[in-house]
C-alpha positions as CSV (number, residue, x, y, z in Angstrom):
1,M,-2.4,-1.6,17.3
2,S,-3.3,-0.4,13.9
3,T,-5.2,-2.5,11.4
4,L,-3.0,-1.7,8.5
5,S,-2.7,-4.8,6.3
6,I,0.7,-6.0,5.1
7,T,-0.2,-5.1,1.5
8,E,-1.1,-1.5,2.7
9,K,2.2,-1.2,4.5
10,T,4.1,-2.4,1.5
11,V,2.3,0.2,-0.7
12,L,3.1,2.9,1.8
13,E,6.8,1.9,2.0
14,A,7.1,2.3,-1.7
15,V,5.4,5.6,-1.8
16,L,7.3,7.0,1.2
17,N,10.6,5.9,-0.2
18,M,11.4,3.9,2.9
19,S,14.2,1.7,1.5
20,G,17.5,2.0,3.3
21,G,15.9,3.3,6.4
22,Y,14.8,6.7,5.1
23,V,11.4,8.4,4.9
24,L,11.0,10.9,2.1
25,D,13.6,13.7,2.6
26,F,13.4,13.9,6.4
27,T,16.4,14.2,8.6
28,N,16.3,12.6,12.1
29,A,15.6,16.0,13.6
30,T,12.9,17.1,11.1
31,F,11.3,13.6,11.4
32,A,11.0,13.9,15.1
33,N,9.7,17.5,14.8
34,F,7.1,16.4,12.2
35,F,5.6,13.8,14.5
36,G,6.0,16.1,17.5
37,E,3.6,18.5,15.8
38,L,1.1,15.6,15.7
39,N,1.6,14.9,19.4
40,V,3.4,11.7,18.6
41,D,6.9,10.9,20.1
42,I,8.0,8.7,17.2
43,Y,11.3,7.8,19.1
44,D,9.4,6.5,22.2
45,H,10.5,2.8,22.2
46,A,8.3,2.1,25.2
47,K,5.1,3.1,23.3
48,Y,6.3,1.9,19.9
49,P,8.7,-1.1,20.7
50,G,10.7,-3.2,18.3
51,F,12.5,-2.3,15.1
52,G,15.5,0.1,15.2
53,D,16.1,3.8,15.3
54,S,16.1,4.6,11.5
55,K,13.3,6.8,10.4
56,A,11.7,3.9,8.4
57,N,11.9,1.6,11.3
58,R,10.3,4.1,13.7
59,L,7.4,4.5,11.2
60,R,7.0,0.7,11.0
61,A,6.9,0.6,14.8
62,L,4.1,3.2,14.9
63,W,2.2,1.2,12.3
64,K,2.6,-2.0,14.4
65,S,1.9,-0.6,17.9
66,G,0.2,2.7,17.3
67,S,-3.5,3.2,17.1
68,N,-5.5,3.5,13.9
69,A,-6.0,7.2,14.8
70,E,-2.3,7.8,15.0
71,A,-1.6,6.0,11.8
72,A,-4.4,7.7,9.9
73,T,-3.4,11.2,11.1
74,S,0.3,10.7,10.3
75,L,-0.5,9.3,6.8
76,N,-2.7,12.3,6.0
77,A,0.0,14.6,7.4
78,L,2.6,13.0,5.2
79,A,0.4,13.3,2.2
80,D,0.0,17.0,3.0
81,Y,3.8,17.3,3.4
82,I,4.3,15.8,-0.1
83,E,1.7,18.0,-1.7
84,A,3.3,21.1,-0.1
85,K,6.7,20.1,-1.4
86,K,5.3,19.7,-4.9
87,E,3.7,23.2,-4.7
88,T,6.8,24.9,-3.3
89,T,9.8,23.1,-4.9
90,D,10.9,24.2,-8.3
91,D,13.7,21.7,-8.7
92,W,12.1,18.4,-7.8
93,G,14.2,15.6,-6.4
94,S,13.7,12.0,-7.7
95,W,11.6,11.1,-4.6
96,L,9.0,13.8,-5.6
97,D,9.1,12.8,-9.2
98,D,8.1,9.2,-8.3
99,I,5.1,10.2,-6.2
100,T,2.2,10.6,-8.6
101,D,-1.2,12.1,-7.7
102,E,-2.6,8.5,-8.0
103,K,-0.2,7.3,-5.3
104,L,-1.2,10.2,-3.0
105,V,-4.9,9.2,-3.5
106,R,-4.0,5.7,-2.5
107,V,-2.3,7.0,0.7
108,R,-5.3,9.1,1.6
109,K,-7.6,6.1,0.9
110,I,-5.7,4.0,3.3
111,A,-5.9,6.7,6.0
112,S,-9.6,7.1,5.3
113,D,-10.1,3.3,5.8
114,L,-8.3,3.6,9.2
115,I,-10.6,6.4,10.3
116,A,-13.6,4.4,9.2
117,A,-12.3,1.6,11.4
118,V,-12.0,3.9,14.4
119,A,-15.6,5.1,13.8
120,A,-16.9,1.6,13.5
121,S,-15.4,0.5,16.7
122,A,-16.2,3.7,18.5
123,A,-12.7,3.7,19.9
124,P,-11.7,6.9,21.8
125,L,-9.0,8.9,20.0
126,A,-5.6,9.4,21.6
127,P,-5.1,12.7,23.2
128,G,-4.1,15.5,20.8
129,I,-5.1,13.4,17.7
130,A,-7.6,15.2,15.5
131,L,-9.0,13.3,12.6
132,S,-10.2,14.8,9.3
133,S,-13.9,14.7,8.7
134,V,-14.7,11.7,6.5
135,T,-17.7,9.6,5.8
136,A,-17.3,6.3,7.6
137,S,-17.9,3.2,5.6
138,A,-18.6,-0.2,7.1
139,P,-15.5,-2.2,7.6
140,A,-14.9,-4.9,5.1
141,P,-16.0,-8.4,6.3
142,P,-13.3,-10.8,7.2
143,P,-12.3,-13.2,4.4
144,T,-14.2,-16.4,4.1
145,P,-12.2,-19.3,5.6
146,V,-10.8,-21.5,2.9
147,A,-12.2,-25.1,3.0
148,I,-9.4,-27.6,2.7
149,T,-10.3,-31.2,2.4
150,T,-8.4,-34.4,1.8
151,E,-8.8,-36.0,-1.6
152,A,-10.6,-39.3,-2.5
153,T,-11.3,-41.3,-5.6
154,V,-14.0,-44.0,-6.0
155,T,-13.7,-47.1,-8.2
156,K,-16.9,-49.2,-7.9
157,N,-17.1,-50.1,-4.2
158,K,-13.4,-49.2,-3.5
159,I,-12.4,-45.8,-2.1
160,E,-8.9,-44.5,-2.2
161,I,-8.8,-41.7,0.4
162,E,-6.0,-39.3,1.3
163,I,-5.5,-39.4,5.1
164,H,-4.8,-35.9,6.5
165,E,-1.1,-35.2,6.4
166,D,-1.0,-34.2,10.1
167,I,-2.4,-37.6,11.1
168,Y,-0.5,-39.7,8.5
169,S,2.9,-38.2,9.4
170,H,2.2,-39.3,13.0
171,I,1.0,-42.9,12.4
172,K,3.1,-43.8,9.4
173,R,5.6,-45.7,11.5
174,Y,2.8,-47.9,12.8
175,L,1.4,-48.5,9.4
176,D,4.8,-49.4,8.0
177,T,5.1,-52.2,10.7
178,E,1.4,-53.2,10.3
179,D,0.8,-52.3,13.9
180,Y,-2.8,-51.3,13.2
181,F,-3.9,-51.2,16.8
182,H,-1.5,-48.3,17.7
183,A,-2.0,-46.6,14.3
184,V,-5.8,-46.3,15.1
185,E,-5.1,-45.3,18.8
186,E,-2.6,-42.7,17.8
187,S,-4.8,-41.2,15.1
188,Y,-7.5,-40.7,17.7
189,K,-4.9,-39.0,19.9
190,V,-4.0,-36.5,17.2
191,V,-7.6,-35.4,16.9
192,R,-8.1,-35.1,20.7
193,E,-4.8,-33.1,21.0
194,K,-5.9,-30.7,18.2
195,L,-9.2,-30.1,19.9
196,R,-7.3,-29.3,23.1
197,E,-4.9,-27.0,21.3
198,I,-7.8,-25.1,19.7
199,T,-10.3,-24.9,22.5
200,G,-8.5,-25.8,25.7
201,S,-10.3,-29.1,26.1
202,E,-10.0,-32.4,24.4
203,K,-13.5,-33.6,25.6
204,A,-15.8,-33.1,22.7
205,T,-18.8,-31.9,24.6
206,D,-16.7,-29.2,26.2
207,A,-14.7,-28.4,23.1
208,V,-17.4,-28.2,20.5
209,R,-19.9,-25.8,22.1
210,P,-21.1,-22.3,21.2
211,A,-18.4,-20.5,23.3
212,N,-15.7,-22.2,21.0
213,F,-17.5,-21.9,17.6
214,E,-15.4,-18.9,16.6
215,K,-12.2,-20.8,17.4
216,L,-13.3,-23.9,15.5
217,F,-15.4,-22.4,12.6
218,G,-14.7,-18.7,12.6
219,H,-18.3,-17.7,13.5
220,Q,-21.6,-18.7,15.2
221,P,-24.0,-20.8,13.0
222,A,-25.9,-18.5,10.7
223,T,-28.6,-21.0,9.7
224,E,-30.3,-24.0,11.2
225,A,-28.5,-26.3,8.7
226,E,-25.2,-24.8,9.8
227,S,-26.2,-25.4,13.4
228,D,-26.9,-29.0,12.6
229,F,-23.5,-29.3,10.9
230,F,-21.7,-27.9,14.0
231,D,-23.6,-30.5,16.1
232,G,-22.5,-33.2,13.7
233,V,-18.9,-32.2,14.2
234,K,-19.5,-32.4,18.0
235,Y,-21.0,-35.9,17.7
236,L,-18.3,-37.1,15.4
237,N,-15.7,-36.0,17.9
238,M,-17.6,-37.6,20.7
239,A,-17.4,-40.9,18.7
240,I,-13.7,-40.4,18.4
241,Q,-13.5,-39.8,22.1
242,F,-15.4,-43.0,23.1
243,L,-13.6,-45.1,20.5
244,R,-10.3,-43.9,21.7
245,N,-11.3,-44.7,25.3
246,E,-12.1,-48.3,24.3
247,K,-8.6,-48.6,22.7
248,A,-6.9,-46.9,25.7
249,H,-8.5,-49.2,28.3
250,T,-7.9,-52.5,26.5
251,L,-4.7,-54.5,25.8
252,A,-3.2,-54.0,22.4
253,N,-4.4,-56.7,20.1
254,A,-4.6,-57.3,16.4
255,V,-6.9,-55.1,14.4
256,E,-8.0,-56.2,11.0
257,P,-6.3,-53.9,8.4
258,N,-9.5,-52.9,6.6
259,L,-11.3,-52.0,9.8
260,A,-8.2,-50.1,10.9
261,I,-8.3,-48.0,7.8
262,H,-12.0,-47.2,8.4
263,Y,-11.2,-46.1,11.9
264,I,-8.3,-43.9,10.7
265,S,-10.4,-42.4,7.9
266,L,-13.0,-41.5,10.6
267,A,-10.2,-39.7,12.6
268,S,-9.0,-38.0,9.4
269,L,-12.5,-36.6,8.7
270,A,-12.9,-35.4,12.3
271,Y,-9.5,-33.7,12.2
272,D,-10.2,-32.1,8.8
273,L,-13.5,-30.6,10.0
274,I,-11.9,-28.9,13.0
275,T,-8.9,-27.5,11.2
276,R,-10.5,-26.0,8.1
277,Y,-10.7,-22.5,9.7
278,V,-7.6,-20.5,10.3
279,S,-8.1,-17.5,12.5
280,E,-7.3,-14.0,11.4
281,E,-4.9,-13.7,14.3
282,T,-2.9,-16.6,13.0
283,I,-2.8,-15.2,9.5
284,K,-1.8,-11.8,10.7
285,E,0.9,-13.2,12.9
286,V,2.5,-15.1,10.0
287,E,2.2,-12.2,7.5
288,Q,3.6,-9.7,10.1
289,L,6.5,-12.1,10.8
290,V,7.5,-12.1,7.0
291,Y,7.0,-8.4,6.7
292,D,9.1,-7.6,9.7
293,K,11.9,-10.0,8.5
294,R,11.9,-8.4,5.0
295,N,12.4,-5.0,6.5
296,C,14.8,-5.6,9.3
297,Y,18.0,-5.4,7.2
298,G,19.8,-2.1,6.8
299,T,20.7,-2.6,3.1
300,V,19.3,-4.5,0.1
301,S,22.6,-6.5,-0.2
302,A,22.2,-7.7,3.4
303,F,18.7,-8.9,2.8
304,L,19.7,-10.7,-0.5
305,R,22.4,-12.7,1.4
306,V,19.7,-14.3,3.7
307,Y,17.1,-14.5,1.0
308,E,19.3,-16.7,-1.2
309,D,18.5,-20.3,-0.4
310,A,15.9,-19.1,2.1
311,K,18.5,-18.7,4.8
312,W,16.2,-16.2,6.5
313,L,14.0,-19.1,7.6
314,D,16.8,-20.2,10.0
315,E,16.7,-16.8,11.7
316,V,13.1,-16.7,12.7
317,R,10.9,-18.6,15.2
318,L,8.0,-19.8,13.2
319,P,4.5,-20.0,14.8
320,A,3.6,-23.5,15.9
321,A,0.5,-23.3,13.7
322,L,2.7,-23.7,10.6
323,N,3.4,-27.2,11.7
324,S,-0.1,-28.2,10.5
325,A,-0.6,-28.9,6.8
326,S,-4.1,-27.5,7.2
327,V,-2.8,-24.1,8.1
328,R,-0.2,-24.1,5.4
329,R,-2.8,-25.0,2.8
330,V,-5.2,-22.3,3.9
331,L,-2.3,-19.7,3.7
332,K,-1.2,-21.0,0.3
333,V,-4.7,-20.6,-1.2
334,K,-5.1,-17.1,0.4
335,W,-1.7,-15.9,-0.9
336,L,-2.3,-17.3,-4.3
337,Q,-5.5,-15.4,-4.5
338,E,-3.9,-12.2,-3.4
339,A,-0.6,-12.5,-5.4
340,D,0.3,-9.2,-7.1
341,F,3.7,-8.5,-8.5
342,T,2.9,-5.0,-9.8
343,V,3.1,-3.1,-6.5
344,S,6.8,-2.8,-5.7
345,W,10.0,-4.8,-5.6
346,A,9.7,-5.2,-1.9
347,H,6.2,-6.4,-2.1
348,S,7.1,-9.0,-4.6
349,T,9.9,-10.4,-2.4
350,V,7.6,-10.4,0.6
351,Q,5.1,-12.6,-1.4
352,F,7.8,-15.1,-2.4
353,M,9.0,-15.3,1.3
354,R,5.4,-16.2,2.2
355,F,5.3,-19.0,-0.4
356,E,8.7,-20.3,0.9
357,L,6.8,-20.9,4.2
358,V,4.3,-23.2,2.5
359,V,6.6,-24.7,-0.2
360,D,5.5,-28.2,0.9
361,E,2.0,-27.4,-0.2
362,L,2.8,-25.8,-3.5
363,T,2.2,-27.7,-6.8
364,A,3.7,-27.2,-10.2
365,D,0.3,-25.6,-11.3
366,D,0.6,-23.2,-8.4
367,I,4.1,-22.1,-9.5
368,D,3.0,-21.8,-13.1
369,R,0.1,-19.6,-12.0
370,L,2.6,-17.2,-10.3
371,L,4.7,-17.2,-13.4
372,D,1.7,-16.1,-15.5
373,L,0.8,-13.0,-13.3
374,P,1.6,-9.5,-14.7
375,T,4.6,-7.8,-13.3
376,V,4.4,-4.3,-14.8
377,D,2.7,-1.5,-12.9
378,S,0.5,1.2,-14.4
379,Y,3.5,3.4,-15.1
380,G,5.4,0.8,-17.1
381,N,7.8,-0.2,-14.4
382,D,8.5,-3.9,-13.9
383,Q,8.1,-4.7,-10.2
384,M,9.1,-8.4,-10.2
385,D,11.9,-9.2,-7.8
386,G,13.0,-12.4,-6.0
387,L,11.5,-14.9,-8.5
388,D,14.8,-16.5,-9.4
389,Q,15.9,-17.1,-5.8
390,F,12.4,-18.5,-5.1
391,L,12.6,-21.0,-8.0
392,R,16.1,-22.2,-6.9
393,Y,14.7,-22.8,-3.4
394,V,11.8,-24.8,-4.8
395,D,14.2,-26.8,-6.9
396,Q,16.3,-27.6,-3.8
397,Q,13.2,-28.7,-1.9
398,D,11.4,-30.7,-4.6
399,P,12.5,-30.4,-8.3
400,S,9.2,-32.2,-9.4
401,K,7.3,-29.0,-8.5
402,L,9.0,-27.1,-11.4
403,S,7.3,-27.5,-14.7
404,V,9.1,-27.1,-18.0
405,K,8.0,-23.4,-18.0
406,A,9.5,-22.9,-14.5
407,Q,12.7,-24.7,-15.5
408,T,13.0,-22.6,-18.6
409,R,12.6,-19.5,-16.5
410,M,15.5,-20.6,-14.3
411,L,17.7,-20.7,-17.4
412,I,17.0,-17.2,-18.5
C-alpha cells in the first residue's frame, strides 16, 4: 500500500486531468500499454481492487493498493510522458497548456518522497520495477497528536467543569432524574469500555502498560517525566477500576450530588487522558473514505446531487471511531491546520466533506477562519468549490454556528 497522502493524491488528480474518469490523453489501450511497459497490469482487479474500470479509477486503485515503488515509478513515467508530449507536440491541447513546469516539479517531488520512503524502510522492490537514483531523505515525523481537553472555569472555590461529551451523553438521563448512583457507575463503565476498545483489556494494570503505550499515547515515554505521567494515567484508571467495583458490588443507594459530580469529574479526566491520541491509521482511514467517496462518481453533476445537503453521508459506513467527540475534535483541529483552498476544485470539496463529518465540533470562529483563507492559486485561478453547499448544511444542523460574515456569504 502506497503512502501517498490524500493531499498528494488530490494534487496529482488535478495535474493528470483525472476528472470524468480520464488520465491525460490516454485511451484504454494506450493506458494499459503504458503501464505494461512498467511491468504493471493496471487492470488487474485482484492486485489493485476496488474502484471501477475507468482510467482514473484504475490509477486510484494503484495508489491505494500498489507499493510505493510502483506509485513512484509510474509518476516519474507520467512526468516523462508529459515532457515528451510538450517537446514533440506543436499544437498543444488544453491539458498540456494547463501543466506547467512547476506542476511537473511537484509530481516528481511526490515520486521522490515515495522513493525515499522505500529506502528508509528497506522494502524490496517489486519485480521489474526500477527506481531512478535519488538521494533519500529521512521520512517526515508523524504529526504531533492534538491535545484535546475539556474546559473549566474557576470562581473562588467553585469550579465549573465541562464533562467529556462521550461520558455526558451516556449519563445525562441519570442526571436528569437525579439518579446519581447510576450516573457515577455508568461514567466509570464508559472509561472501562474505552480502555477495552483501545487496548483489548479494561483492567488498568493490563491496559496501561508499555506494550499499549503506542495505542494510548502514540509513542513510548521519551523522558522520565513522561514516564511518570503514563504511570499516573495507569493509577488514575486503577482508581476508576476499584471505585467502579465498589459501586458494582453494592446495592444502589443515594449518592450526595456534590460527591457524585466529583466522581464523574474523575471519570471524565481519566477518559480525556486516554482519548487525546488518535492513531495515524484512524486518521488515514477517515481521510481515505472521504477521498474515495468524492471520486466514485462518474460525472460532476452526479457528485453534486449527493453533496447537496450532505446526502453522501447516508451512503457511507462511517468508522466507529467517529462516534467519539475526542476523535472528531482531533480531526477538526488537524483539518483546520491543513485547510488549503488554492489547490483544485476537487481538493476544496474534499476538505468541506471532511468538515461535514465533524460539524458537531465546529464553532462560528472555525467557520470564519475557513472563510478568511485564500482561494486563488499562483496562476490566478480561483479554486474554491463547495463552500455554499457546506454553509447550507451547517445552517441545517445548527444555525448558531454561522456568524454574520457566514450568513452574508450565503446571500451572495
